[in-house]
N, C-alpha and C positions, 0 to 999 in steps of 0.2 A: 156402159151397162153395169160393170162391176162396181162403179161408184155408188149407184143406187142400191145395190145389194149391201154394200158396206154401211151405208146410212140406215138402211132398214135394220140390219143387225145391231147397230148402235142404238137405235130407237128401242128395239126389243130389250136389250140389256138395261137401258135406263128404266123402262117400265118394270122389269123384273126386280131390279134393285130398289126402286121406289116402293113397290108393293111389299118387299121383304122388310123395308124400314118400318112400315106400319105405325108411324107416329112416335117411334122410339128415339131417344137421344143417341148421340154418338157413343157416350159412355155405356148406355144400356146395350147397344149393339156389340161393343167390345166385350162386355161382361157375358153376353150370351154365347159369343164365339170362343171365350176363354176355355170352357170345359172341353169343347171339341178339339181345340188346339193342343191341349195337354194330352188328350186321348190319342191323337195322331202321333205326337212326339214319342209317347211311351210305346206305341206299337212299332214305330220305326226303330227305336232302340232295341226292342225285344226281337225284332225280325229284320235285321239290316239287309239281308239279301232279297227281301220281298217275296212275292208269290203271285198267284193268280188273283183275279178280282174276287172270286168266290172265297178263296182262303182269306184274303184281306178283310172281307165283310165279316167272316167268322171271328177273326181276331178283334175287330172293332166291337162286335157284339159282346165279346167276353169282357171288354174293358168298361162296359156300362155299369 
């Protein structure tokens, strides 16, 4: 039974990633993620001890 669940989850992940791709090239996908990557790195450097999810969302909103 667990094998079917894992295959279902894999299929769902494939569909989600395929829809997120939306006809973009690999370079376009990397370019779109670049801004978010630098935003997360800057937030981690500024707040190395972390915090709650609500506080993290507030930090990320300030970086926009």
